[in-house]
PDB file with SEQRES, HELIX, SHEET and CRYST1 records, atoms N, CA, C and O in Angstrom:
SEQRES   1 A   76  MET SER ALA SER ALA PRO PRO ALA SER PRO HIS VAL MET          
SEQRES   2 A   76  ASN THR TYR GLY ARG LEU PRO ILE ALA LEU GLU ARG GLY          
SEQRES   3 A   76  GLN GLY CYS ARG VAL TRP ASP VAL ASP GLY ARG GLN TYR          
SEQRES   4 A   76  LEU ASP ALA LEU GLY GLY ILE ALA VAL ASN THR LEU GLY          
SEQRES   5 A   76  HIS ASN HIS PRO LYS LEU VAL PRO ALA LEU GLN GLU GLN          
SEQRES   6 A   76  VAL ALA LYS LEU ILE HIS SER SER ASN TYR TYR                  
HELIX    1 AA1 GLY A   44  ALA A   47  5                                   4    
HELIX    2 AA2 LEU A   58  LYS A   68  1                                  11    
SHEET    1 AA1 3 LEU A  23  GLN A  27  0                                        
SHEET    2 AA1 3 ARG A  30  ASP A  33 -1                                        
SHEET    3 AA1 3 GLN A  38  LEU A  40 -1                                        
CRYST1    1.000    1.000    1.000  90.00  90.00  90.00 P 1           1          
ATOM      1  N   MET A   1      33.649 -93.581-101.110  1.00  0.00           N  
ATOM      2  CA  MET A   1      33.873 -93.488 -99.626  1.00  0.00           C  
ATOM      3  C   MET A   1      34.693 -94.764 -99.210  1.00  0.00           C  
ATOM      4  O   MET A   1      34.406 -95.877 -99.652  1.00  0.00           O  
ATOM      5  N   SER A   2      35.656 -94.558 -98.395  1.00  0.00           N  
ATOM      6  CA  SER A   2      36.495 -95.648 -97.883  1.00  0.00           C  
ATOM      7  C   SER A   2      35.866 -96.480 -96.756  1.00  0.00           C  
ATOM      8  O   SER A   2      36.233 -97.643 -96.590  1.00  0.00           O  
ATOM      9  N   ALA A   3      34.963 -95.940 -96.007  1.00  0.00           N  
ATOM     10  CA  ALA A   3      34.396 -96.594 -94.973  1.00  0.00           C  
ATOM     11  C   ALA A   3      32.806 -96.444 -94.960  1.00  0.00           C  
ATOM     12  O   ALA A   3      32.307 -95.487 -95.552  1.00  0.00           O  
ATOM     13  N   SER A   4      32.104 -97.252 -94.382  1.00  0.00           N  
ATOM     14  CA  SER A   4      30.667 -97.060 -94.287  1.00  0.00           C  
ATOM     15  C   SER A   4      30.228 -97.683 -92.939  1.00  0.00           C  
ATOM     16  O   SER A   4      30.940 -98.449 -92.290  1.00  0.00           O  
ATOM     17  N   ALA A   5      28.954 -97.270 -92.572  1.00  0.00           N  
ATOM     18  CA  ALA A   5      28.460 -97.816 -91.355  1.00  0.00           C  
ATOM     19  C   ALA A   5      28.186 -99.338 -91.492  1.00  0.00           C  
ATOM     20  O   ALA A   5      27.736 -99.781 -92.549  1.00  0.00           O  
ATOM     21  N   PRO A   6      28.444-100.113 -90.472  1.00  0.00           N  
ATOM     22  CA  PRO A   6      28.174-101.515 -90.409  1.00  0.00           C  
ATOM     23  C   PRO A   6      26.664-101.782 -90.749  1.00  0.00           C  
ATOM     24  O   PRO A   6      25.826-100.896 -90.585  1.00  0.00           O  
ATOM     25  N   PRO A   7      26.342-103.019 -91.224  1.00  0.00           N  
ATOM     26  CA  PRO A   7      24.957-103.396 -91.361  1.00  0.00           C  
ATOM     27  C   PRO A   7      24.230-103.242 -90.151  1.00  0.00           C  
ATOM     28  O   PRO A   7      24.801-103.308 -89.063  1.00  0.00           O  
ATOM     29  N   ALA A   8      22.912-103.024 -90.273  1.00  0.00           N  
ATOM     30  CA  ALA A   8      22.088-102.891 -89.052  1.00  0.00           C  
ATOM     31  C   ALA A   8      22.111-104.158 -88.344  1.00  0.00           C  
ATOM     32  O   ALA A   8      22.204-105.217 -88.965  1.00  0.00           O  
ATOM     33  N   SER A   9      22.027-104.107 -87.025  1.00  0.00           N  
ATOM     34  CA  SER A   9      22.048-105.401 -86.126  1.00  0.00           C  
ATOM     35  C   SER A   9      20.661-106.108 -86.334  1.00  0.00           C  
ATOM     36  O   SER A   9      19.626-105.451 -86.440  1.00  0.00           O  
ATOM     37  N   PRO A  10      20.690-107.412 -86.385  1.00  0.00           N  
ATOM     38  CA  PRO A  10      19.320-108.150 -86.409  1.00  0.00           C  
ATOM     39  C   PRO A  10      18.519-107.893 -85.243  1.00  0.00           C  
ATOM     40  O   PRO A  10      17.324-108.185 -85.276  1.00  0.00           O  
ATOM     41  N   HIS A  11      19.059-107.354 -84.160  1.00  0.00           N  
ATOM     42  CA  HIS A  11      18.289-107.038 -82.897  1.00  0.00           C  
ATOM     43  C   HIS A  11      17.688-105.636 -82.932  1.00  0.00           C  
ATOM     44  O   HIS A  11      16.961-105.283 -82.003  1.00  0.00           O  
ATOM     45  N   VAL A  12      17.949-104.814 -83.955  1.00  0.00           N  
ATOM     46  CA  VAL A  12      17.425-103.418 -84.099  1.00  0.00           C  
ATOM     47  C   VAL A  12      16.450-103.375 -85.019  1.00  0.00           C  
ATOM     48  O   VAL A  12      16.720-103.832 -86.130  1.00  0.00           O  
ATOM     49  N   MET A  13      15.202-102.862 -84.792  1.00  0.00           N  
ATOM     50  CA  MET A  13      14.071-102.651 -85.721  1.00  0.00           C  
ATOM     51  C   MET A  13      14.591-101.624 -86.747  1.00  0.00           C  
ATOM     52  O   MET A  13      15.051-100.534 -86.406  1.00  0.00           O  
ATOM     53  N   ASN A  14      14.487-102.044 -88.041  1.00  0.00           N  
ATOM     54  CA  ASN A  14      14.788-101.131 -89.106  1.00  0.00           C  
ATOM     55  C   ASN A  14      13.597-100.289 -89.482  1.00  0.00           C  
ATOM     56  O   ASN A  14      12.890-100.576 -90.448  1.00  0.00           O  
ATOM     57  N   THR A  15      13.373 -99.194 -88.668  1.00  0.00           N  
ATOM     58  CA  THR A  15      12.246 -98.348 -88.891  1.00  0.00           C  
ATOM     59  C   THR A  15      12.368 -97.274 -89.895  1.00  0.00           C  
ATOM     60  O   THR A  15      11.389 -96.652 -90.305  1.00  0.00           O  
ATOM     61  N   TYR A  16      13.647 -97.049 -90.309  1.00  0.00           N  
ATOM     62  CA  TYR A  16      13.902 -96.044 -91.317  1.00  0.00           C  
ATOM     63  C   TYR A  16      15.197 -96.420 -92.003  1.00  0.00           C  
ATOM     64  O   TYR A  16      16.005 -97.159 -91.441  1.00  0.00           O  
ATOM     65  N   GLY A  17      15.417 -95.893 -93.283  1.00  0.00           N  
ATOM     66  CA  GLY A  17      16.720 -96.123 -93.974  1.00  0.00           C  
ATOM     67  C   GLY A  17      17.866 -95.491 -93.289  1.00  0.00           C  
ATOM     68  O   GLY A  17      17.686 -94.463 -92.637  1.00  0.00           O  
ATOM     69  N   ARG A  18      18.957 -95.999 -93.386  1.00  0.00           N  
ATOM     70  CA  ARG A  18      20.212 -95.421 -92.857  1.00  0.00           C  
ATOM     71  C   ARG A  18      21.038 -94.962 -94.029  1.00  0.00           C  
ATOM     72  O   ARG A  18      21.027 -95.531 -95.121  1.00  0.00           O  
ATOM     73  N   LEU A  19      21.758 -93.896 -93.735  1.00  0.00           N  
ATOM     74  CA  LEU A  19      22.652 -93.364 -94.802  1.00  0.00           C  
ATOM     75  C   LEU A  19      24.040 -94.124 -94.690  1.00  0.00           C  
ATOM     76  O   LEU A  19      24.592 -94.390 -93.623  1.00  0.00           O  
ATOM     77  N   PRO A  20      24.489 -94.413 -95.872  1.00  0.00           N  
ATOM     78  CA  PRO A  20      25.787 -95.161 -95.961  1.00  0.00           C  
ATOM     79  C   PRO A  20      27.003 -94.289 -95.702  1.00  0.00           C  
ATOM     80  O   PRO A  20      27.880 -94.194 -96.560  1.00  0.00           O  
ATOM     81  N   ILE A  21      27.084 -93.600 -94.446  1.00  0.00           N  
ATOM     82  CA  ILE A  21      28.247 -92.814 -94.154  1.00  0.00           C  
ATOM     83  C   ILE A  21      28.711 -93.153 -92.737  1.00  0.00           C  
ATOM     84  O   ILE A  21      27.970 -93.674 -91.903  1.00  0.00           O  
ATOM     85  N   ALA A  22      29.983 -92.823 -92.523  1.00  0.00           N  
ATOM     86  CA  ALA A  22      30.631 -93.115 -91.254  1.00  0.00           C  
ATOM     87  C   ALA A  22      31.156 -91.819 -90.666  1.00  0.00           C  
ATOM     88  O   ALA A  22      32.210 -91.326 -91.068  1.00  0.00           O  
ATOM     89  N   LEU A  23      30.428 -91.277 -89.724  1.00  0.00           N  
ATOM     90  CA  LEU A  23      30.768 -89.964 -89.181  1.00  0.00           C  
ATOM     91  C   LEU A  23      31.941 -90.156 -88.229  1.00  0.00           C  
ATOM     92  O   LEU A  23      32.090 -91.209 -87.609  1.00  0.00           O  
ATOM     93  N   GLU A  24      32.734 -89.165 -88.127  1.00  0.00           N  
ATOM     94  CA  GLU A  24      33.986 -89.170 -87.384  1.00  0.00           C  
ATOM     95  C   GLU A  24      33.946 -88.163 -86.280  1.00  0.00           C  
ATOM     96  O   GLU A  24      34.394 -88.473 -85.176  1.00  0.00           O  
ATOM     97  N   ARG A  25      33.422 -86.939 -86.506  1.00  0.00           N  
ATOM     98  CA  ARG A  25      33.517 -85.902 -85.579  1.00  0.00           C  
ATOM     99  C   ARG A  25      32.438 -84.811 -85.743  1.00  0.00           C  
ATOM    100  O   ARG A  25      31.815 -84.772 -86.804  1.00  0.00           O  
ATOM    101  N   GLY A  26      32.198 -83.998 -84.846  1.00  0.00           N  
ATOM    102  CA  GLY A  26      31.172 -82.901 -85.045  1.00  0.00           C  
ATOM    103  C   GLY A  26      31.670 -81.634 -84.371  1.00  0.00           C  
ATOM    104  O   GLY A  26      32.503 -81.689 -83.467  1.00  0.00           O  
ATOM    105  N   GLN A  27      31.194 -80.570 -84.784  1.00  0.00           N  
ATOM    106  CA  GLN A  27      31.484 -79.354 -84.234  1.00  0.00           C  
ATOM    107  C   GLN A  27      30.277 -78.365 -84.487  1.00  0.00           C  
ATOM    108  O   GLN A  27      30.067 -78.047 -85.658  1.00  0.00           O  
ATOM    109  N   GLY A  28      29.522 -77.887 -83.565  1.00  0.00           N  
ATOM    110  CA  GLY A  28      28.393 -77.045 -83.754  1.00  0.00           C  
ATOM    111  C   GLY A  28      27.404 -77.936 -84.456  1.00  0.00           C  
ATOM    112  O   GLY A  28      27.105 -79.074 -84.094  1.00  0.00           O  
ATOM    113  N   CYS A  29      26.900 -77.255 -85.564  1.00  0.00           N  
ATOM    114  CA  CYS A  29      25.821 -77.988 -86.285  1.00  0.00           C  
ATOM    115  C   CYS A  29      26.371 -78.778 -87.546  1.00  0.00           C  
ATOM    116  O   CYS A  29      25.628 -79.212 -88.426  1.00  0.00           O  
ATOM    117  N   ARG A  30      27.599 -78.903 -87.543  1.00  0.00           N  
ATOM    118  CA  ARG A  30      28.367 -79.627 -88.617  1.00  0.00           C  
ATOM    119  C   ARG A  30      28.962 -80.982 -88.109  1.00  0.00           C  
ATOM    120  O   ARG A  30      29.347 -81.160 -86.953  1.00  0.00           O  
ATOM    121  N   VAL A  31      28.994 -81.926 -89.120  1.00  0.00           N  
ATOM    122  CA  VAL A  31      29.658 -83.169 -88.835  1.00  0.00           C  
ATOM    123  C   VAL A  31      30.465 -83.509 -89.975  1.00  0.00           C  
ATOM    124  O   VAL A  31      30.198 -83.058 -91.089  1.00  0.00           O  
ATOM    125  N   TRP A  32      31.491 -84.320 -89.752  1.00  0.00           N  
ATOM    126  CA  TRP A  32      32.503 -84.799 -90.828  1.00  0.00           C  
ATOM    127  C   TRP A  32      32.658 -86.231 -90.847  1.00  0.00           C  
ATOM    128  O   TRP A  32      32.792 -86.869 -89.803  1.00  0.00           O  
ATOM    129  N   ASP A  33      32.645 -86.815 -92.097  1.00  0.00           N  
ATOM    130  CA  ASP A  33      32.776 -88.239 -92.188  1.00  0.00           C  
ATOM    131  C   ASP A  33      34.245 -88.625 -92.182  1.00  0.00           C  
ATOM    132  O   ASP A  33      35.096 -87.737 -92.131  1.00  0.00           O  
ATOM    133  N   VAL A  34      34.573 -89.870 -92.230  1.00  0.00           N  
ATOM    134  CA  VAL A  34      35.890 -90.352 -92.087  1.00  0.00           C  
ATOM    135  C   VAL A  34      36.785 -89.959 -93.347  1.00  0.00           C  
ATOM    136  O   VAL A  34      38.013 -90.033 -93.315  1.00  0.00           O  
ATOM    137  N   ASP A  35      36.095 -89.554 -94.410  1.00  0.00           N  
ATOM    138  CA  ASP A  35      36.843 -89.093 -95.585  1.00  0.00           C  
ATOM    139  C   ASP A  35      37.012 -87.538 -95.672  1.00  0.00           C  
ATOM    140  O   ASP A  35      37.532 -86.998 -96.648  1.00  0.00           O  
ATOM    141  N   GLY A  36      36.528 -86.840 -94.558  1.00  0.00           N  
ATOM    142  CA  GLY A  36      36.740 -85.439 -94.447  1.00  0.00           C  
ATOM    143  C   GLY A  36      35.724 -84.588 -95.004  1.00  0.00           C  
ATOM    144  O   GLY A  36      35.885 -83.367 -95.029  1.00  0.00           O  
ATOM    145  N   ARG A  37      34.566 -85.208 -95.507  1.00  0.00           N  
ATOM    146  CA  ARG A  37      33.383 -84.460 -96.097  1.00  0.00           C  
ATOM    147  C   ARG A  37      32.627 -83.848 -95.012  1.00  0.00           C  
ATOM    148  O   ARG A  37      32.422 -84.473 -93.972  1.00  0.00           O  
ATOM    149  N   GLN A  38      32.187 -82.625 -95.200  1.00  0.00           N  
ATOM    150  CA  GLN A  38      31.498 -81.909 -94.193  1.00  0.00           C  
ATOM    151  C   GLN A  38      29.889 -81.899 -94.470  1.00  0.00           C  
ATOM    152  O   GLN A  38      29.423 -81.727 -95.597  1.00  0.00           O  
ATOM    153  N   TYR A  39      29.189 -82.082 -93.431  1.00  0.00           N  
ATOM    154  CA  TYR A  39      27.687 -82.136 -93.638  1.00  0.00           C  
ATOM    155  C   TYR A  39      27.045 -81.245 -92.572  1.00  0.00           C  
ATOM    156  O   TYR A  39      27.602 -81.104 -91.483  1.00  0.00           O  
ATOM    157  N   LEU A  40      25.852 -80.624 -92.867  1.00  0.00           N  
ATOM    158  CA  LEU A  40      25.063 -79.977 -91.885  1.00  0.00           C  
ATOM    159  C   LEU A  40      24.178 -81.011 -91.199  1.00  0.00           C  
ATOM    160  O   LEU A  40      23.385 -81.724 -91.813  1.00  0.00           O  
ATOM    161  N   ASP A  41      24.362 -81.039 -89.936  1.00  0.00           N  
ATOM    162  CA  ASP A  41      23.530 -82.004 -89.094  1.00  0.00           C  
ATOM    163  C   ASP A  41      22.149 -81.502 -88.860  1.00  0.00           C  
ATOM    164  O   ASP A  41      21.889 -80.915 -87.809  1.00  0.00           O  
ATOM    165  N   ALA A  42      21.198 -81.710 -89.827  1.00  0.00           N  
ATOM    166  CA  ALA A  42      19.872 -81.178 -89.740  1.00  0.00           C  
ATOM    167  C   ALA A  42      18.939 -82.085 -88.962  1.00  0.00           C  
ATOM    168  O   ALA A  42      17.764 -81.750 -88.812  1.00  0.00           O  
ATOM    169  N   LEU A  43      19.410 -83.226 -88.458  1.00  0.00           N  
ATOM    170  CA  LEU A  43      18.650 -84.014 -87.668  1.00  0.00           C  
ATOM    171  C   LEU A  43      18.656 -83.812 -86.133  1.00  0.00           C  
ATOM    172  O   LEU A  43      17.765 -84.245 -85.402  1.00  0.00           O  
ATOM    173  N   GLY A  44      19.706 -83.136 -85.717  1.00  0.00           N  
ATOM    174  CA  GLY A  44      19.728 -82.834 -84.282  1.00  0.00           C  
ATOM    175  C   GLY A  44      19.558 -83.913 -83.330  1.00  0.00           C  
ATOM    176  O   GLY A  44      18.871 -83.783 -82.317  1.00  0.00           O  
ATOM    177  N   GLY A  45      20.176 -84.982 -83.640  1.00  0.00           N  
ATOM    178  CA  GLY A  45      20.126 -86.166 -82.685  1.00  0.00           C  
ATOM    179  C   GLY A  45      18.703 -86.848 -82.707  1.00  0.00           C  
ATOM    180  O   GLY A  45      18.445 -87.688 -81.846  1.00  0.00           O  
ATOM    181  N   ILE A  46      17.820 -86.527 -83.620  1.00  0.00           N  
ATOM    182  CA  ILE A  46      16.588 -87.045 -83.659  1.00  0.00           C  
ATOM    183  C   ILE A  46      15.854 -86.753 -82.326  1.00  0.00           C  
ATOM    184  O   ILE A  46      15.362 -87.662 -81.658  1.00  0.00           O  
ATOM    185  N   ALA A  47      15.808 -85.579 -82.003  1.00  0.00           N  
ATOM    186  CA  ALA A  47      15.060 -85.097 -80.789  1.00  0.00           C  
ATOM    187  C   ALA A  47      15.795 -85.353 -79.409  1.00  0.00           C  
ATOM    188  O   ALA A  47      15.234 -85.062 -78.352  1.00  0.00           O  
ATOM    189  N   VAL A  48      16.942 -85.851 -79.443  1.00  0.00           N  
ATOM    190  CA  VAL A  48      17.636 -86.074 -78.155  1.00  0.00           C  
ATOM    191  C   VAL A  48      18.890 -85.297 -78.039  1.00  0.00           C  
ATOM    192  O   VAL A  48      19.475 -85.356 -76.958  1.00  0.00           O  
ATOM    193  N   ASN A  49      19.396 -84.568 -79.004  1.00  0.00           N  
ATOM    194  CA  ASN A  49      20.571 -83.694 -78.946  1.00  0.00           C  
ATOM    195  C   ASN A  49      20.376 -82.445 -79.700  1.00  0.00           C  
ATOM    196  O   ASN A  49      20.652 -82.406 -80.899  1.00  0.00           O  
ATOM    197  N   THR A  50      19.940 -81.472 -79.100  1.00  0.00           N  
ATOM    198  CA  THR A  50      19.766 -80.201 -79.885  1.00  0.00           C  
ATOM    199  C   THR A  50      20.822 -79.177 -79.446  1.00  0.00           C  
ATOM    200  O   THR A  50      20.642 -77.989 -79.715  1.00  0.00           O  
ATOM    201  N   LEU A  51      21.904 -79.577 -78.789  1.00  0.00           N  
ATOM    202  CA  LEU A  51      22.909 -78.790 -78.250  1.00  0.00           C  
ATOM    203  C   LEU A  51      24.019 -78.609 -79.229  1.00  0.00           C  
ATOM    204  O   LEU A  51      24.901 -77.807 -78.920  1.00  0.00           O  
ATOM    205  N   GLY A  52      24.103 -79.275 -80.426  1.00  0.00           N  
ATOM    206  CA  GLY A  52      25.151 -79.218 -81.308  1.00  0.00           C  
ATOM    207  C   GLY A  52      26.177 -80.086 -80.945  1.00  0.00           C  
ATOM    208  O   GLY A  52      25.960 -80.960 -80.106  1.00  0.00           O  
ATOM    209  N   HIS A  53      27.362 -79.946 -81.516  1.00  0.00           N  
ATOM    210  CA  HIS A  53      28.545 -80.929 -81.201  1.00  0.00           C  
ATOM    211  C   HIS A  53      29.731 -80.151 -80.735  1.00  0.00           C  
ATOM    212  O   HIS A  53      30.115 -79.121 -81.288  1.00  0.00           O  
ATOM    213  N   ASN A  54      30.301 -80.705 -79.674  1.00  0.00           N  
ATOM    214  CA  ASN A  54      31.582 -80.321 -79.191  1.00  0.00           C  
ATOM    215  C   ASN A  54      31.657 -78.741 -78.707  1.00  0.00           C  
ATOM    216  O   ASN A  54      32.703 -78.106 -78.836  1.00  0.00           O  
ATOM    217  N   HIS A  55      30.614 -78.234 -78.211  1.00  0.00           N  
ATOM    218  CA  HIS A  55      30.550 -76.882 -77.781  1.00  0.00           C  
ATOM    219  C   HIS A  55      31.511 -76.738 -76.497  1.00  0.00           C  
ATOM    220  O   HIS A  55      31.334 -77.455 -75.511  1.00  0.00           O  
ATOM    221  N   PRO A  56      32.537 -75.775 -76.557  1.00  0.00           N  
ATOM    222  CA  PRO A  56      33.525 -75.790 -75.502  1.00  0.00           C  
ATOM    223  C   PRO A  56      32.896 -75.441 -74.076  1.00  0.00           C  
ATOM    224  O   PRO A  56      33.499 -75.779 -73.057  1.00  0.00           O  
ATOM    225  N   LYS A  57      31.803 -74.831 -74.018  1.00  0.00           N  
ATOM    226  CA  LYS A  57      31.224 -74.565 -72.689  1.00  0.00           C  
ATOM    227  C   LYS A  57      30.267 -75.686 -72.215  1.00  0.00           C  
ATOM    228  O   LYS A  57      29.953 -75.785 -71.029  1.00  0.00           O  
ATOM    229  N   LEU A  58      29.819 -76.516 -73.157  1.00  0.00           N  
ATOM    230  CA  LEU A  58      28.876 -77.625 -72.779  1.00  0.00           C  
ATOM    231  C   LEU A  58      29.701 -78.936 -72.494  1.00  0.00           C  
ATOM    232  O   LEU A  58      29.223 -79.758 -71.712  1.00  0.00           O  
ATOM    233  N   VAL A  59      30.823 -79.150 -73.046  1.00  0.00           N  
ATOM    234  CA  VAL A  59      31.625 -80.433 -72.878  1.00  0.00           C  
ATOM    235  C   VAL A  59      31.908 -80.588 -71.431  1.00  0.00           C  
ATOM    236  O   VAL A  59      31.563 -81.661 -70.935  1.00  0.00           O  
ATOM    237  N   PRO A  60      32.496 -79.676 -70.634  1.00  0.00           N  
ATOM    238  CA  PRO A  60      32.787 -80.012 -69.302  1.00  0.00           C  
ATOM    239  C   PRO A  60      31.426 -80.410 -68.459  1.00  0.00           C  
ATOM    240  O   PRO A  60      31.381 -81.379 -67.702  1.00  0.00           O  
ATOM    241  N   ALA A  61      30.382 -79.564 -68.691  1.00  0.00           N  
ATOM    242  CA  ALA A  61      29.100 -79.855 -67.967  1.00  0.00           C  
ATOM    243  C   ALA A  61      28.537 -81.247 -68.284  1.00  0.00           C  
ATOM    244  O   ALA A  61      28.042 -81.980 -67.428  1.00  0.00           O  
ATOM    245  N   LEU A  62      28.656 -81.561 -69.620  1.00  0.00           N  
ATOM    246  CA  LEU A  62      28.110 -82.875 -70.061  1.00  0.00           C  
ATOM    247  C   LEU A  62      28.938 -84.039 -69.362  1.00  0.00           C  
ATOM    248  O   LEU A  62      28.405 -84.963 -68.748  1.00  0.00           O  
ATOM    249  N   GLN A  63      30.238 -83.886 -69.524  1.00  0.00           N  
ATOM    250  CA  GLN A  63      31.152 -84.858 -68.930  1.00  0.00           C  
ATOM    251  C   GLN A  63      30.814 -85.065 -67.505  1.00  0.00           C  
ATOM    252  O   GLN A  63      30.738 -86.212 -67.063  1.00  0.00           O  
ATOM    253  N   GLU A  64      30.603 -84.018 -66.748  1.00  0.00           N  
ATOM    254  CA  GLU A  64      30.203 -84.181 -65.331  1.00  0.00           C  
ATOM    255  C   GLU A  64      28.955 -84.876 -65.145  1.00  0.00           C  
ATOM    256  O   GLU A  64      28.873 -85.698 -64.233  1.00  0.00           O  
ATOM    257  N   GLN A  65      27.937 -84.636 -65.928  1.00  0.00           N  
ATOM    258  CA  GLN A  65      26.681 -85.234 -65.851  1.00  0.00           C  
ATOM    259  C   GLN A  65      26.661 -86.696 -66.282  1.00  0.00           C  
ATOM    260  O   GLN A  65      25.971 -87.505 -65.663  1.00  0.00           O  
ATOM    261  N   VAL A  66      27.412 -87.056 -67.341  1.00  0.00           N  
ATOM    262  CA  VAL A  66      27.532 -88.392 -67.810  1.00  0.00           C  
ATOM    263  C   VAL A  66      28.158 -89.362 -66.760  1.00  0.00           C  
ATOM    264  O   VAL A  66      27.826 -90.544 -66.674  1.00  0.00           O  
ATOM    265  N   ALA A  67      29.072 -88.774 -65.986  1.00  0.00           N  
ATOM    266  CA  ALA A  67      29.747 -89.499 -64.859  1.00  0.00           C  
ATOM    267  C   ALA A  67      28.783 -89.858 -63.889  1.00  0.00           C  
ATOM    268  O   ALA A  67      29.004 -90.865 -63.216  1.00  0.00           O  
ATOM    269  N   LYS A  68      27.628 -89.125 -63.683  1.00  0.00           N  
ATOM    270  CA  LYS A  68      26.588 -89.535 -62.739  1.00  0.00           C  
ATOM    271  C   LYS A  68      25.515 -90.338 -63.323  1.00  0.00           C  
ATOM    272  O   LYS A  68      25.202 -91.412 -62.810  1.00  0.00           O  
ATOM    273  N   LEU A  69      24.890 -89.850 -64.444  1.00  0.00           N  
ATOM    274  CA  LEU A  69      23.799 -90.583 -65.019  1.00  0.00           C  
ATOM    275  C   LEU A  69      23.558 -90.117 -66.391  1.00  0.00           C  
ATOM    276  O   LEU A  69      23.322 -88.923 -66.578  1.00  0.00           O  
ATOM    277  N   ILE A  70      23.597 -90.971 -67.392  1.00  0.00           N  
ATOM    278  CA  ILE A  70      23.598 -90.605 -68.660  1.00  0.00           C  
ATOM    279  C   ILE A  70      22.166 -90.463 -69.290  1.00  0.00           C  
ATOM    280  O   ILE A  70      21.922 -89.664 -70.194  1.00  0.00           O  
ATOM    281  N   HIS A  71      21.260 -91.295 -68.743  1.00  0.00           N  
ATOM    282  CA  HIS A  71      19.968 -91.317 -69.192  1.00  0.00           C  
ATOM    283  C   HIS A  71      19.011 -91.965 -68.250  1.00  0.00           C  
ATOM    284  O   HIS A  71      19.333 -92.901 -67.518  1.00  0.00           O  
ATOM    285  N   SER A  72      17.749 -91.400 -68.299  1.00  0.00           N  
ATOM    286  CA  SER A  72      16.738 -91.996 -67.383  1.00  0.00           C  
ATOM    287  C   SER A  72      15.470 -92.100 -68.186  1.00  0.00           C  
ATOM    288  O   SER A  72      14.998 -91.100 -68.726  1.00  0.00           O  
ATOM    289  N   SER A  73      14.945 -93.202 -68.271  1.00  0.00           N  
ATOM    290  CA  SER A  73      13.643 -93.482 -69.098  1.00  0.00           C  
ATOM    291  C   SER A  73      12.447 -92.552 -68.588  1.00  0.00           C  
ATOM    292  O   SER A  73      12.386 -92.225 -67.403  1.00  0.00           O  
ATOM    293  N   ASN A  74      11.567 -92.169 -69.460  1.00  0.00           N  
ATOM    294  CA  ASN A  74      10.415 -91.484 -69.022  1.00  0.00           C  
ATOM    295  C   ASN A  74       9.428 -92.346 -68.355  1.00  0.00           C  
ATOM    296  O   ASN A  74       8.375 -91.851 -67.952  1.00  0.00           O  
ATOM    297  N   TYR A  75       9.704 -93.703 -68.195  1.00  0.00           N  
ATOM    298  CA  TYR A  75       8.886 -94.557 -67.455  1.00  0.00           C  
ATOM    299  C   TYR A  75       9.065 -94.314 -65.996  1.00  0.00           C  
ATOM    300  O   TYR A  75       8.169 -94.785 -65.295  1.00  0.00           O  
ATOM    301  N   TYR A  76       9.989 -93.707 -65.409  1.00  0.00           N  
ATOM    302  CA  TYR A  76      10.254 -93.384 -64.087  1.00  0.00           C  
ATOM    303  C   TYR A  76       9.495 -92.129 -63.587  1.00  0.00           C  
ATOM    304  O   TYR A  76       9.644 -91.737 -62.430  1.00  0.00           O  
TER     305      TYR A  76                                                      
END                                                                             
């Protein structure tokens, strides 16, 4: 592999092992690394993104929402 993910930040709790890959893009349930290898994204954003990647009908709606508010904690 010609690239890999940078080491974890000392400010981030290392609660699970990280895969040594650098993802470049996604489409539907597939992702590709910087070397062009394709993977099935079986993690689904770890419970925060179950919409897949780059769906043509979702991109405009998500762009509109992100321009307003990207995240709100469940503490509110």
